[in-house]
Structures are given as C-alpha cells and as structure tokens.
SEVEX-388610 format. One record per residue (C-alpha): residue number from 1; residue in one letter; x, y, z. Coordinates in steps of 0.1 Angstrom, whole numbers. Layout:
<pts>
+-----+------+-------+-------+-------+
!  nr ! rest !    xx !    yy !    zz !
+-----+------+-------+-------+-------+
! NUM !    A !     X !     Y !     Z !
...
+-----+------+-------+-------+-------+
</pts>
This chain:
<pts>
+-----+------+-------+-------+-------+
!  nr ! rest !    xx !    yy !    zz !
+-----+------+-------+-------+-------+
!   1 !    M !   159 !  -679 !  -596 !
!   2 !    S !   126 !  -694 !  -606 !
!   3 !    D !    94 !  -674 !  -608 !
!   4 !    S !    80 !  -694 !  -579 !
!   5 !    E !   107 !  -683 !  -555 !
!   6 !    A !   101 !  -653 !  -533 !
!   7 !    P !   123 !  -623 !  -540 !
!   8 !    L !   152 !  -617 !  -517 !
!   9 !    L !   148 !  -589 !  -492 !
!  10 !    P !   175 !  -561 !  -494 !
!  11 !    Q !   203 !  -565 !  -469 !
!  12 !    R !   196 !  -545 !  -437 !
!  13 !    R !   222 !  -520 !  -426 !
!  14 !    D !   232 !  -513 !  -391 !
!  15 !    E !   208 !  -487 !  -376 !
!  16 !    T !   234 !  -472 !  -354 !
!  17 !    E !   255 !  -466 !  -385 !
!  18 !    D !   227 !  -447 !  -402 !
!  19 !    V !   221 !  -425 !  -371 !
!  20 !    A !   258 !  -417 !  -370 !
!  21 !    T !   258 !  -408 !  -406 !
!  22 !    I !   228 !  -385 !  -402 !
!  23 !    E !   243 !  -368 !  -372 !
!  24 !    Q !   275 !  -361 !  -392 !
!  25 !    E !   254 !  -345 !  -419 !
!  26 !    L !   235 !  -321 !  -395 !
!  27 !    P !   251 !  -286 !  -390 !
!  28 !    D !   262 !  -275 !  -356 !
!  29 !    L !   235 !  -257 !  -336 !
!  30 !    P !   244 !  -220 !  -329 !
!  31 !    P !   248 !  -210 !  -293 !
!  32 !    S !   215 !  -203 !  -277 !
!  33 !    G !   226 !  -189 !  -243 !
!  34 !    P !   225 !  -152 !  -234 !
!  35 !    L !   253 !  -129 !  -245 !
!  36 !    R !   280 !  -123 !  -219 !
!  37 !    F !   308 !   -98 !  -216 !
!  38 !    R !   339 !   -94 !  -195 !
!  39 !    A !   354 !   -62 !  -180 !
!  40 !    D !   382 !   -63 !  -205 !
!  41 !    D !   359 !   -65 !  -236 !
!  42 !    S !   357 !   -35 !  -259 !
!  43 !    F !   335 !    -6 !  -250 !
!  44 !    S !   314 !   -12 !  -281 !
!  45 !    Y !   309 !   -49 !  -273 !
!  46 !    I !   299 !   -42 !  -237 !
!  47 !    S !   275 !   -14 !  -247 !
!  48 !    L !   258 !   -36 !  -274 !
!  49 !    V !   254 !   -66 !  -252 !
!  50 !    R !   240 !   -46 !  -224 !
!  51 !    Q !   215 !   -28 !  -247 !
!  52 !    L !   202 !   -61 !  -261 !
!  53 !    E !   200 !   -76 !  -227 !
!  54 !    L !   180 !   -45 !  -215 !
!  55 !    Y !   156 !   -45 !  -245 !
!  56 !    R !   149 !   -82 !  -239 !
!  57 !    S !   144 !   -79 !  -202 !
!  58 !    S !   111 !   -80 !  -184 !
!  59 !    L !   116 !   -44 !  -175 !
!  60 !    M !   111 !   -33 !  -211 !
!  61 !    S !    88 !   -61 !  -223 !
!  62 !    N !    57 !   -47 !  -207 !
!  63 !    C !    28 !   -52 !  -232 !
!  64 !    Y !     3 !   -33 !  -210 !
!  65 !    D !   -33 !   -43 !  -209 !
!  66 !    I !   -43 !   -29 !  -242 !
!  67 !    L !   -14 !   -44 !  -262 !
!  68 !    S !    -9 !   -81 !  -270 !
!  69 !    L !    21 !  -102 !  -281 !
!  70 !    D !    24 !  -104 !  -319 !
!  71 !    P !    45 !  -134 !  -331 !
!  72 !    V !    43 !  -122 !  -367 !
!  73 !    V !    65 !   -91 !  -362 !
!  74 !    S !    93 !  -112 !  -349 !
!  75 !    K !    95 !  -130 !  -382 !
!  76 !    H !   115 !  -110 !  -408 !
!  77 !    E !   106 !  -110 !  -444 !
!  78 !    F !   130 !  -123 !  -469 !
!  79 !    V !   154 !   -96 !  -483 !
!  80 !    E !   164 !  -102 !  -519 !
!  81 !    E !   198 !   -85 !  -519 !
!  82 !    N !   226 !  -104 !  -502 !
!  83 !    S !   236 !   -78 !  -477 !
!  84 !    F !   250 !   -75 !  -442 !
!  85 !    W !   216 !   -64 !  -430 !
!  86 !    Q !   199 !   -94 !  -445 !
!  87 !    S !   223 !  -116 !  -425 !
!  88 !    F !   216 !   -95 !  -394 !
!  89 !    L !   178 !   -98 !  -397 !
!  90 !    N !   181 !  -135 !  -401 !
!  91 !    D !   205 !  -139 !  -372 !
!  92 !    Y !   182 !  -152 !  -346 !
!  93 !    S !   210 !  -163 !  -322 !
!  94 !    D !   232 !  -132 !  -323 !
!  95 !    E !   260 !  -151 !  -341 !
!  96 !    I !   273 !  -119 !  -357 !
!  97 !    I !   280 !  -105 !  -322 !
!  98 !    R !   293 !  -137 !  -308 !
!  99 !    N !   317 !  -141 !  -336 !
! 100 !    G !   333 !  -108 !  -332 !
! 101 !    G !   313 !   -88 !  -357 !
! 102 !    V !   307 !   -57 !  -336 !
! 103 !    A !   333 !   -37 !  -355 !
! 104 !    K !   316 !   -47 !  -388 !
! 105 !    L !   282 !   -39 !  -374 !
! 106 !    E !   294 !    -4 !  -363 !
! 107 !    S !   309 !     3 !  -397 !
! 108 !    E !   277 !    -7 !  -414 !
! 109 !    I !   257 !    16 !  -391 !
! 110 !    I !   281 !    44 !  -400 !
! 111 !    L !   275 !    37 !  -437 !
! 112 !    G !   238 !    38 !  -430 !
! 113 !    I !   210 !    13 !  -426 !
! 114 !    P !   190 !     9 !  -459 !
! 115 !    S !   158 !    29 !  -455 !
! 116 !    Q !   135 !     0 !  -465 !
! 117 !    L !   151 !   -22 !  -438 !
! 118 !    R !   155 !     3 !  -410 !
! 119 !    P !   120 !    -3 !  -394 !
! 120 !    R !   127 !   -41 !  -392 !
! 121 !    V !   162 !   -35 !  -379 !
! 122 !    Y !   148 !   -13 !  -352 !
! 123 !    Y !   120 !   -38 !  -344 !
! 124 !    K !   146 !   -66 !  -341 !
! 125 !    V !   171 !   -47 !  -319 !
! 126 !    L !   145 !   -30 !  -297 !
! 127 !    D !   127 !   -64 !  -294 !
! 128 !    I !    93 !   -50 !  -303 !
! 129 !    R !    70 !   -80 !  -303 !
! 130 !    Y !    35 !   -66 !  -296 !
! 131 !    K !     6 !   -49 !  -313 !
! 132 !    F !   -27 !   -33 !  -303 !
! 133 !    S !   -52 !   -59 !  -290 !
! 134 !    S !   -80 !   -46 !  -312 !
! 135 !    K !   -86 !   -26 !  -343 !
! 136 !    R !  -105 !    -1 !  -323 !
! 137 !    L !   -75 !     7 !  -301 !
! 138 !    L !   -53 !     9 !  -332 !
! 139 !    E !   -76 !    34 !  -348 !
! 140 !    K !   -79 !    53 !  -315 !
! 141 !    Y !   -42 !    60 !  -311 !
! 142 !    I !   -27 !    56 !  -346 !
! 143 !    K !   -57 !    69 !  -366 !
! 144 !    A !   -51 !    41 !  -391 !
! 145 !    D !   -85 !    46 !  -407 !
! 146 !    E !   -78 !    82 !  -417 !
! 147 !    G !   -47 !    72 !  -438 !
! 148 !    T !   -28 !   103 !  -427 !
! 149 !    T !     8 !   104 !  -415 !
! 150 !    L !    12 !   119 !  -380 !
! 151 !    T !    38 !   146 !  -374 !
! 152 !    P !    66 !   139 !  -349 !
! 153 !    E !    49 !   161 !  -324 !
! 154 !    E !    16 !   143 !  -329 !
! 155 !    T !    32 !   109 !  -326 !
! 156 !    V !    49 !   118 !  -293 !
! 157 !    G !    16 !   132 !  -282 !
! 158 !    V !     0 !    99 !  -290 !
! 159 !    V !    27 !    81 !  -270 !
! 160 !    Y !    21 !   103 !  -240 !
! 161 !    S !   -17 !    99 !  -243 !
! 162 !    F !   -12 !    61 !  -244 !
! 163 !    L !    11 !    62 !  -213 !
! 164 !    K !   -15 !    83 !  -195 !
! 165 !    D !   -42 !    58 !  -203 !
! 166 !    V !   -21 !    30 !  -189 !
! 167 !    G !   -13 !    49 !  -157 !
! 168 !    E !    22 !    62 !  -165 !
! 169 !    D !    15 !    99 !  -168 !
! 170 !    I !    50 !   113 !  -169 !
! 171 !    D !    54 !   149 !  -179 !
! 172 !    D !    92 !   154 !  -185 !
! 173 !    Q !    96 !   182 !  -210 !
! 174 !    Q !   133 !   174 !  -217 !
! 175 !    L !   124 !   138 !  -225 !
! 176 !    R !    95 !   149 !  -246 !
! 177 !    K !   119 !   171 !  -266 !
! 178 !    I !   143 !   142 !  -272 !
! 179 !    L !   114 !   120 !  -283 !
! 180 !    V !   102 !   146 !  -308 !
! 181 !    N !   137 !   149 !  -322 !
! 182 !    S !   139 !   111 !  -324 !
! 183 !    A !   105 !   110 !  -341 !
! 184 !    K !   118 !   133 !  -369 !
! 185 !    L !   144 !   106 !  -377 !
! 186 !    V !   121 !    75 !  -378 !
! 187 !    N !    99 !    83 !  -408 !
! 188 !    F !    81 !    50 !  -409 !
! 189 !    T !    44 !    41 !  -406 !
! 190 !    N !    23 !    56 !  -378 !
! 191 !    E !    22 !    23 !  -360 !
! 192 !    Q !    59 !    16 !  -364 !
! 193 !    N !    68 !    51 !  -352 !
! 194 !    F !    45 !    47 !  -322 !
! 195 !    F !    60 !    14 !  -310 !
! 196 !    I !    96 !    25 !  -316 !
! 197 !    L !    91 !    57 !  -297 !
! 198 !    L !    73 !    38 !  -269 !
! 199 !    K !   103 !    15 !  -266 !
! 200 !    L !   127 !    45 !  -267 !
! 201 !    F !   106 !    62 !  -240 !
! 202 !    Q !   110 !    30 !  -218 !
! 203 !    Y !   147 !    30 !  -224 !
! 204 !    F !   152 !    67 !  -216 !
! 205 !    Q !   133 !    60 !  -183 !
! 206 !    T !   161 !    36 !  -173 !
! 207 !    V !   189 !    61 !  -180 !
! 208 !    K !   204 !    74 !  -147 !
! 209 !    Q !   215 !   110 !  -153 !
! 210 !    N !   238 !   111 !  -123 !
! 211 !    E !   256 !    79 !  -134 !
! 212 !    F !   261 !    92 !  -169 !
! 213 !    T !   274 !   125 !  -156 !
! 214 !    Y !   299 !   108 !  -134 !
! 215 !    K !   311 !    85 !  -162 !
! 216 !    A !   315 !   114 !  -187 !
! 217 !    N !   334 !   135 !  -162 !
! 218 !    R !   357 !   107 !  -153 !
! 219 !    A !   364 !   100 !  -190 !
! 220 !    L !   372 !   137 !  -195 !
! 221 !    E !   394 !   137 !  -164 !
! 222 !    D !   414 !   107 !  -176 !
! 223 !    S !   418 !   121 !  -212 !
! 224 !    L !   422 !   159 !  -209 !
! 225 !    L !   452 !   178 !  -196 !
! 226 !    C !   430 !   208 !  -191 !
! 227 !    Y !   403 !   191 !  -171 !
! 228 !    S !   412 !   210 !  -139 !
! 229 !    H !   407 !   242 !  -158 !
! 230 !    L !   373 !   230 !  -171 !
! 231 !    S !   361 !   219 !  -137 !
! 232 !    S !   368 !   253 !  -122 !
! 233 !    Q !   347 !   273 !  -147 !
! 234 !    G !   314 !   267 !  -130 !
! 235 !    V !   298 !   246 !  -157 !
! 236 !    V !   268 !   227 !  -144 !
! 237 !    W !   278 !   194 !  -162 !
! 238 !    N !   246 !   175 !  -153 !
! 239 !    L !   225 !   202 !  -170 !
! 240 !    Y !   250 !   205 !  -199 !
! 241 !    Y !   249 !   168 !  -207 !
! 242 !    K !   211 !   168 !  -206 !
! 243 !    N !   208 !   198 !  -230 !
! 244 !    V !   235 !   188 !  -254 !
! 245 !    F !   219 !   155 !  -263 !
! 246 !    A !   190 !   172 !  -282 !
! 247 !    L !   216 !   192 !  -300 !
! 248 !    L !   236 !   161 !  -310 !
! 249 !    L !   204 !   144 !  -323 !
! 250 !    Q !   197 !   174 !  -346 !
! 251 !    K !   233 !   174 !  -359 !
! 252 !    F !   241 !   137 !  -363 !
! 253 !    Q !   205 !   126 !  -370 !
! 254 !    E !   200 !    90 !  -382 !
! 255 !    T !   236 !    79 !  -375 !
! 256 !    L !   234 !    89 !  -338 !
! 257 !    L !   199 !    75 !  -334 !
! 258 !    D !   210 !    42 !  -350 !
! 259 !    L !   240 !    40 !  -327 !
! 260 !    L !   219 !    50 !  -297 !
! 261 !    V !   194 !    21 !  -305 !
! 262 !    F !   223 !    -4 !  -308 !
! 263 !    E !   247 !     8 !  -280 !
! 264 !    G !   227 !    31 !  -258 !
! 265 !    I !   234 !    65 !  -243 !
! 266 !    D !   271 !    58 !  -238 !
! 267 !    V !   277 !    65 !  -275 !
! 268 !    V !   270 !   102 !  -266 !
! 269 !    L !   298 !    99 !  -240 !
! 270 !    R !   322 !    89 !  -267 !
! 271 !    I !   312 !   117 !  -290 !
! 272 !    L !   316 !   142 !  -262 !
! 273 !    L !   350 !   127 !  -253 !
! 274 !    W !   363 !   129 !  -288 !
! 275 !    C !   351 !   165 !  -292 !
! 276 !    F !   367 !   176 !  -259 !
! 277 !    V !   400 !   159 !  -268 !
! 278 !    H !   400 !   173 !  -303 !
! 279 !    H !   394 !   209 !  -290 !
! 280 !    Q !   414 !   208 !  -258 !
! 281 !    D !   439 !   233 !  -270 !
! 282 !    D !   411 !   258 !  -277 !
! 283 !    L !   395 !   251 !  -243 !
! 284 !    T !   425 !   262 !  -222 !
! 285 !    G !   420 !   298 !  -234 !
! 286 !    L !   383 !   300 !  -226 !
! 287 !    A !   365 !   306 !  -193 !
! 288 !    G !   331 !   311 !  -178 !
! 289 !    D !   302 !   318 !  -202 !
! 290 !    E !   325 !   319 !  -232 !
! 291 !    L !   336 !   283 !  -225 !
! 292 !    L !   300 !   272 !  -221 !
! 293 !    R !   289 !   288 !  -253 !
! 294 !    F !   318 !   272 !  -272 !
! 295 !    I !   312 !   236 !  -259 !
! 296 !    S !   275 !   240 !  -268 !
! 297 !    S !   281 !   254 !  -303 !
! 298 !    D !   279 !   238 !  -337 !
! 299 !    E !   316 !   246 !  -342 !
! 300 !    F !   325 !   223 !  -313 !
! 301 !    F !   307 !   193 !  -328 !
! 302 !    D !   311 !   199 !  -366 !
! 303 !    S !   344 !   182 !  -369 !
! 304 !    A !   330 !   150 !  -353 !
! 305 !    Q !   304 !   144 !  -381 !
! 306 !    S !   330 !   126 !  -404 !
! 307 !    K !   349 !   110 !  -375 !
! 308 !    F !   326 !    83 !  -363 !
! 309 !    A !   352 !    56 !  -369 !
! 310 !    E !   376 !    74 !  -345 !
! 311 !    I !   348 !    81 !  -321 !
! 312 !    L !   338 !    44 !  -319 !
! 313 !    A !   374 !    34 !  -315 !
! 314 !    L !   376 !    53 !  -282 !
! 315 !    D !   376 !    28 !  -254 !
! 316 !    P !   373 !    44 !  -219 !
! 317 !    P !   371 !    20 !  -190 !
! 318 !    V !   334 !    26 !  -184 !
! 319 !    I !   331 !    -5 !  -162 !
! 320 !    S !   356 !     9 !  -138 !
! 321 !    Y !   338 !    42 !  -138 !
! 322 !    E !   305 !    25 !  -130 !
! 323 !    N !   321 !     5 !  -102 !
! 324 !    E !   335 !    37 !   -87 !
! 325 !    F !   301 !    53 !   -90 !
! 326 !    Y !   283 !    24 !   -73 !
! 327 !    L !   309 !    23 !   -46 !
! 328 !    I !   305 !    60 !   -40 !
! 329 !    T !   268 !    56 !   -40 !
! 330 !    A !   270 !    26 !   -16 !
! 331 !    N !   293 !    46 !     8 !
! 332 !    S !   269 !    75 !     5 !
! 333 !    L !   240 !    52 !    13 !
! 334 !    S !   260 !    38 !    43 !
! 335 !    N !   267 !    72 !    56 !
! 336 !    N !   231 !    81 !    50 !
! 337 !    R !   221 !    50 !    70 !
! 338 !    N !   243 !    61 !    99 !
! 339 !    E !   230 !    95 !    97 !
! 340 !    L !   195 !    81 !    96 !
! 341 !    T !   202 !    61 !   127 !
! 342 !    N !   214 !    92 !   145 !
! 343 !    L !   184 !   111 !   133 !
! 344 !    Q !   161 !    83 !   145 !
! 345 !    E !   177 !    85 !   179 !
! 346 !    I !   173 !   122 !   179 !
! 347 !    H !   138 !   117 !   167 !
! 348 !    Q !   130 !    94 !   196 !
! 349 !    D !   144 !   119 !   221 !
! 350 !    L !   124 !   146 !   205 !
! 351 !    V !    93 !   124 !   206 !
! 352 !    V !    98 !   120 !   244 !
! 353 !    K !   103 !   157 !   248 !
! 354 !    I !    73 !   164 !   226 !
! 355 !    D !    52 !   140 !   247 !
! 356 !    G !    63 !   159 !   278 !
! 357 !    M !    55 !   192 !   262 !
! 358 !    K !    21 !   178 !   252 !
! 359 !    N !    14 !   168 !   288 !
! 360 !    K !    24 !   203 !   299 !
! 361 !    I !     3 !   218 !   272 !
! 362 !    D !   -27 !   196 !   282 !
! 363 !    Q !   -22 !   208 !   318 !
! 364 !    L !   -19 !   244 !   307 !
! 365 !    Q !   -49 !   239 !   286 !
! 366 !    L !   -69 !   227 !   316 !
! 367 !    T !   -57 !   256 !   336 !
! 368 !    H !   -65 !   279 !   307 !
! 369 !    T !  -100 !   264 !   305 !
! 370 !    E !  -105 !   269 !   342 !
! 371 !    I !   -93 !   305 !   340 !
! 372 !    L !  -116 !   311 !   311 !
! 373 !    D !  -145 !   297 !   331 !
! 374 !    H !  -136 !   319 !   361 !
! 375 !    N !  -132 !   348 !   338 !
! 376 !    K !  -166 !   341 !   322 !
! 377 !    R !  -182 !   338 !   356 !
! 378 !    F !  -164 !   370 !   369 !
! 379 !    T !  -174 !   388 !   337 !
! 380 !    G !  -210 !   378 !   343 !
! 381 !    D !  -208 !   389 !   380 !
! 382 !    L !  -192 !   421 !   369 !
! 383 !    A !  -219 !   428 !   344 !
! 384 !    T !  -246 !   422 !   371 !
! 385 !    A !  -227 !   444 !   396 !
! 386 !    S !  -223 !   470 !   369 !
! 387 !    E !  -260 !   470 !   362 !
! 388 !    E !  -268 !   471 !   400 !
! 389 !    N !  -243 !   500 !   404 !
! 390 !    A !  -258 !   519 !   375 !
! 391 !    A !  -293 !   514 !   391 !
! 392 !    L !  -280 !   525 !   425 !
! 393 !    N !  -262 !   555 !   409 !
! 394 !    E !  -295 !   564 !   392 !
! 395 !    K !  -314 !   561 !   425 !
! 396 !    M !  -287 !   581 !   443 !
! 397 !    N !  -290 !   609 !   418 !
! 398 !    F !  -327 !   608 !   422 !
! 399 !    L !  -325 !   610 !   459 !
! 400 !    Q !  -298 !   636 !   457 !
! 401 !    Q !  -321 !   658 !   436 !
! 402 !    K !  -350 !   651 !   460 !
! 403 !    Y !  -328 !   659 !   489 !
! 404 !    E !  -317 !   691 !   474 !
! 405 !    T !  -353 !   700 !   466 !
! 406 !    L !  -363 !   692 !   502 !
! 407 !    T !  -334 !   712 !   516 !
! 408 !    M !  -343 !   742 !   495 !
! 409 !    K !  -379 !   741 !   509 !
! 410 !    Q !  -368 !   738 !   545 !
! 411 !    N !  -344 !   767 !   540 !
! 412 !    L !  -372 !   788 !   525 !
! 413 !    K !  -395 !   779 !   554 !
! 414 !    N !  -368 !   788 !   579 !
! 415 !    T !  -361 !   820 !   561 !
! 416 !    L !  -397 !   829 !   561 !
! 417 !    Q !  -399 !   821 !   598 !
! 418 !    A !  -368 !   841 !   605 !
! 419 !    N !  -382 !   870 !   585 !
! 420 !    E !  -414 !   868 !   605 !
! 421 !    E !  -394 !   868 !   637 !
! 422 !    F !  -373 !   897 !   624 !
! 423 !    S !  -405 !   915 !   615 !
! 424 !    Q !  -419 !   910 !   650 !
! 425 !    R !  -387 !   922 !   665 !
! 426 !    N !  -387 !   952 !   642 !
! 427 !    A !  -423 !   960 !   653 !
! 428 !    D !  -413 !   956 !   690 !
! 429 !    L !  -382 !   978 !   684 !
! 430 !    K !  -403 !  1004 !   666 !
! 431 !    Q !  -428 !  1004 !   696 !
! 432 !    Q !  -399 !  1007 !   720 !
! 433 !    V !  -383 !  1035 !   699 !
! 434 !    E !  -417 !  1052 !   697 !
! 435 !    K !  -420 !  1050 !   735 !
! 436 !    L !  -385 !  1063 !   739 !
! 437 !    R !  -392 !  1091 !   715 !
! 438 !    K !  -424 !  1100 !   734 !
! 439 !    T !  -406 !  1099 !   767 !
! 440 !    I !  -378 !  1120 !   753 !
! 441 !    E !  -404 !  1145 !   740 !
! 442 !    L !  -421 !  1145 !   773 !
! 443 !    K !  -388 !  1151 !   791 !
! 444 !    R !  -378 !  1177 !   766 !
! 445 !    T !  -411 !  1195 !   772 !
! 446 !    K !  -406 !  1194 !   809 !
! 447 !    L !  -371 !  1205 !   806 !
! 448 !    A !  -383 !  1234 !   785 !
! 449 !    K !  -406 !  1245 !   812 !
! 450 !    F !  -379 !  1246 !   837 !
! 451 !    V !  -357 !  1267 !   814 !
+-----+------+-------+-------+-------+
</pts>
C-alpha cells in the first residue's frame, strides 16, 4: 500500500450479533415482585413473608408530619467480613427468602446477630426509612445535643410523647411494659432505639389479641392429650397470654426479640406450644391456682432456652386456625346483624310507643298545668277568704265583747229597777203591816175593855 492511499476501515460486525453477545454476558435480574406464600408452606416461611409484607405496607409506613423519608438509611454500609448477615443486608430483592433460605436465616438468628450489625438488620427488616424533619425536632425528642444515652423507660416515654404530639395518645400499660422490656434489648443509639420502638409500637397495635388466643388454644387442643383437663381449670387464657409475653422477653431476651421482629408474635405461640407439650405429663396432676402458677413460672420455660431449633421446627396449621377464627367471627357478625335487625324492629316499635307516651305526657302536662293554674287561683282565693274570715272573726269577737258589755249594763239597770220596785213594794207592805198592827192593837184594846 502506498503512502498516498487512504487506510482501510476496520470491517464492521453485525450490530445484532454484538447485542446478543452483550445480553448473554448480563446476569439474570433477581425477582422483583412481592413475596407470596401458599397454605402448605412452612409456618416459618408464612410468618416471615407476612411480617415483611406488614412492615412494608402503608399501614406501617406512616412518616407523620414531623418525620421525613430518608433514602440514606435504606443504603447499607459495606461489611468487611464475608458473613451471612452481609449477604442479608445486601439482599435488596429478598433472594435469600425466595431461594428457601428461611431455615438458614432462623439458625443464624438463634446463633445471634452480630451486635455491630443488629441496628442495620432491624432497620432493614422493619423497613425504617425516615428521620426527623429538622434538627430541632431531633434534639427535642432524642436530646442528641446532650450526648447522653436514654434509659429504656425514658426512650419509651419519648415514643409516647411523640405519639401524643401526632395525635395518637394511647395509654396501654401492658403495651408500655412490653416496649420497656424491648428497649432493654436494643442498646443502640437514642435515635435508632426511638425509631425501632416506634415501629414495634405500630406492629403491636396490629396484633389482635382474640385471634392470637384462638390460634394458641387450637394449637394446644390439637397437640395436647390433657387439653380438656387444662380447659376445665378456669384459666383466663386471654389474660395469661398477654401477661406471659413480658415474662418470655425477660427470659429469652435478644433471641426472642430478633425472632419477633422477623416472624411476628406467632413465634410466642410456638414457644408456648413446645413448653406445654414438653410438660404435659406434669400438667395432668395440677389444677386451679397451682396449675396457673406452674405455667407462669421460670421452671415451665427454662427448658426451652436451648431448644429453639425444636421450637422453630413446630409447624401448626395456623392458616387453618385463622380461617376458623374468621369464619366464627363472620358467623358471629351475621348473627349480630340478624340480632341488630330484630333490635332495630323492636326499636322502631318502641319509638312508636314512646311517641304515643310522649303525646300522653304532653296532654297530661297540659292538664297538670291547668290544674296548677286552678290551684294557684284557688290558693289565692283561699288566702283572700282566709284574710276576710280572720277580719270577720275579729269583728265578731269585738261585737261579742261589746254585746256582752251591753248585756251586763242592761241587766244591771233592770236589776236596779227591780230593786227599786221591790223597795217600793216593801215600803207599801210595811205601811200595810203597820196599819194592820195598829188595827190589831186597836181591836186588842177594845177587846180588853170588854173583858
């Protein structure tokens, strides 16, 4: 080739061939759809999928007005050691769960989450992706400027103060106690503790106590030969399950809280089921308060501390229990609706009767008002008549006295006049007597002469 000739252009390859080659070199994209479960999946898988779905739902993603989304907290820092938890933190599409790694996840939880990774594991699982919208609010609630670590009680108090400020003033002492026990197990920064406890508070608010009680009782019924004996001892199971949870948190501490974060409250169901099955021979000989004390004691739960692998292997048909509960609830609601219809009809009848009674009462009220008016008028007339009667009585007494006075004067006058007449008559009689005496003397004198 001479220097004057232009250099030849490189031969052009087929563009489609290049694209095909590039596509073959790209790795397969991981699944991006939501996790799903079937009724025949393991209890652990179902619990884990449902918890993640709940944490990521709009129900528990409320940032409130004084919080804002923080995209930074969703990015996990690089972890130097090549561990399971490094893979978990970098698993943005839940591949570990999709590929059947639930058993491995549970075994790693039992072994313990490294303390330096635990806050980030909690943030990832609980789907905590928000922060305070201003430094002022951060310092108000977390006291970040003071550089002090809040006690568990203070942290829970801050959570409740925050909830009160955002209009969720809920004073549940049992839940508060559970949150305090949980706060003792999350010894992170003040801000991390706050957001984790806030998320746990939101989760516990979704727990339906009646549903859990039904599922736990059905699991015991299907697994215990002595269940009929237990159910006849007067144990208030709803109250028992509520109180025993705080005891379990104190006993199993981080392991239980970690499992609770990953799989929800149903992990408590499995612990209780294992303990009851393990001690069922002892339970048959106990009754009443003695039974209640035993199933609430440390002795009842001590043997479960080293048996988490067996506990998590329990696989009660929780989906069936939940369906039963919902069916019972639906039937109860249907019966309640029928009862409500009957009550509404009765209510309408009562309304008609009440209206009739109101009309009668109105009429009686009018009559009563008229009677009161008449009574008022008659009372006034009676008062006037009484006054007139009193005046007449007074006048009559006056006249009576005057009459008596006049009568006495007339009688005295008549008496004096009669006395005068008697005196005159006496004088006349005296004269007549004197005349008779003289006559008699005269006749006596004459008679004496003749004698």
